[in-house]
C-alpha positions as MATLAB code, in Angstrom:
seq = 'MIASINAERRPDKNFLHPMIINRPTVDDLFSDSGPFDEATVVEALKPFITIQKTTNEIFFKTTSQTAEQRILLYGLAKKLLKAKGHIESEMITAQEIHKKTGIKKGTIDPTFKKLKESGYLVGKGEYEIPTPRVSDAVNLLGKAQRS';
ca = [
     -45.963    7.792   11.634;
     -46.090    7.764    7.664;
     -43.164   10.534    7.610;
     -41.127    8.456   10.006;
     -41.154    5.505    7.751;
     -40.562    7.317    4.831;
     -37.605    9.125    6.622;
     -36.095    5.855    7.453;
     -36.195    4.712    3.850;
     -34.460    7.704    2.573;
     -32.239    8.917    5.260;
     -30.978   11.940    3.271;
     -34.512   13.360    4.197;
     -34.045   13.547    7.876;
     -35.749   16.970    8.016;
     -39.177   15.135    8.100;
     -37.929   13.899   11.893;
     -34.877   15.464   13.639;
     -34.148   12.144   15.479;
     -33.499    9.985   12.399;
     -29.799    9.424   11.686;
     -28.395    9.172    8.386;
     -27.328    6.029    7.680;
     -24.692    4.679    5.363;
     -25.957    3.127    1.970;
     -24.029    1.388   -0.751;
     -24.906    4.685   -2.823;
     -22.144    6.246   -0.545;
     -19.452    4.131   -2.536;
     -20.295    5.022   -5.776;
     -17.854    7.659   -7.585;
     -18.278    9.512  -11.150;
     -14.395    9.159  -11.047;
     -11.844    6.324  -11.538;
     -10.198    4.245   -8.603;
      -8.448    7.960   -8.039;
      -9.141   11.657   -8.815;
      -7.434   11.751  -12.147;
      -8.013   15.659  -12.519;
      -6.332   16.116   -9.096;
      -3.434   14.102  -10.190;
      -2.883   16.292  -13.190;
      -3.038   19.482  -11.615;
      -0.354   17.985   -9.171;
       2.066   17.067  -12.308;
       1.316   20.142  -14.278;
       4.091   22.185  -12.922;
       6.637   19.519  -12.741;
       6.210   17.050  -15.615;
       5.305   16.958  -19.194;
       4.622   13.810  -21.310;
       5.487   13.059  -24.902;
       2.408   12.127  -26.372;
       4.082    9.676  -29.330;
       5.779    7.897  -26.675;
       4.283    8.464  -23.342;
       7.754    9.324  -22.052;
       7.832   11.227  -18.822;
      10.184   14.525  -18.673;
      10.637   16.639  -15.881;
      10.290   20.494  -16.104;
      12.987   21.096  -13.547;
      15.564   19.495  -11.451;
      14.466   21.258   -8.331;
      12.616   18.600   -6.632;
      13.873   16.537   -3.643;
      14.622   12.779   -4.418;
      11.484   11.778   -2.790;
       9.238   14.396   -4.727;
      10.840   13.082   -7.982;
       9.936    9.457   -7.412;
       6.363   10.351   -6.195;
       5.910   12.696   -9.365;
       7.160    9.950  -11.603;
       5.053    7.216   -9.943;
       2.025    9.009  -10.027;
       2.503   10.043  -13.607;
       2.981    6.196  -14.440;
      -0.255    5.724  -12.441;
      -2.010    8.171  -14.241;
      -0.766    6.835  -17.962;
      -1.705    3.109  -16.819;
      -5.516    4.482  -15.670;
      -5.619    5.819  -19.014;
      -4.578    3.048  -21.096;
      -1.560    4.479  -22.458;
       0.850    1.886  -20.868;
       0.689   -1.611  -19.543;
       2.573   -1.172  -16.387;
       2.722    1.528  -13.535;
       5.331   -0.162  -11.964;
       8.951    1.468  -11.294;
      12.391    0.356  -10.366;
      15.467    2.093   -8.959;
      17.377    1.414  -12.431;
      14.255    3.514  -14.415;
      14.297    6.032  -11.829;
      17.848    6.468  -12.215;
      17.650    6.710  -16.249;
      14.264    8.892  -15.958;
      14.733   11.061  -12.921;
      18.431   11.507  -12.912;
      18.675   10.793   -9.181;
      21.708    9.221   -7.806;
      22.085    5.494   -7.473;
      22.929    5.587   -3.876;
      19.961    7.982   -3.010;
      17.275    5.636   -4.695;
      17.088    2.656   -2.295;
      17.019    4.455    0.737;
      14.375    6.897   -0.507;
      12.385    3.775   -1.876;
      12.554    2.530    1.901;
      11.734    5.483    3.125;
       8.473    6.034    0.812;
       7.819    2.028    1.293;
       7.953    2.690    5.267;
       5.611    5.694    5.047;
       3.032    3.712    2.906;
       3.625    5.729   -0.116;
       5.093    2.826   -2.258;
       4.279   -1.311   -2.183;
       6.108   -4.027   -3.776;
       9.582   -5.131   -3.622;
      11.957   -4.892   -6.867;
       9.158   -2.885   -8.394;
       7.067   -0.536   -7.001;
       3.968    1.357   -7.569;
       2.017    3.995   -5.397;
      -0.940    2.196   -3.973;
      -4.315    3.753   -5.254;
      -5.687    4.522   -1.696;
      -2.452    6.413   -1.088;
      -2.532    8.718   -4.397;
      -4.742   11.487   -2.480;
      -2.121   11.356    0.149;
       1.033   11.846   -2.008;
      -0.731   14.625   -3.823;
      -1.034   16.414   -0.866;
       2.246   15.928    0.102;
       3.669   17.134   -2.985;
       1.279   20.073   -2.667;
       2.553   21.086    0.702;
       6.277   20.619   -0.689;
       5.192   23.026   -3.924;
       3.627   25.829   -1.235;
       7.149   25.738    1.318;
];
């Protein structure tokens, strides 16, 4: 009986009683990283962009990415810079995307719309990648890089 009580209080010790089911606890919500895995974002960005240390300006290493990929790369870079306290806002606009990525003006709004409908961007006029979708954006970029 004592073994069952201890197992109930410490669900990760279910070897004491095979019928005990692991129950979620508040400890399952804690993370050593921030709201998203910065190391994963850095690894995803590394092949494509560089950030100037003194100005935090984002530069693309190549122009071979699609408009969708370039917007996600730029948005992730800004999100990372904001998380590290290097910039005040992670928001991106069509004008900024045109200026910083070279994407044609007529391509930006339809791409924003597509990314917004897919849940990769939120906002109106100013957009950001929502934190819960950061890993999805990284995975999407990883798939594109492998193909």
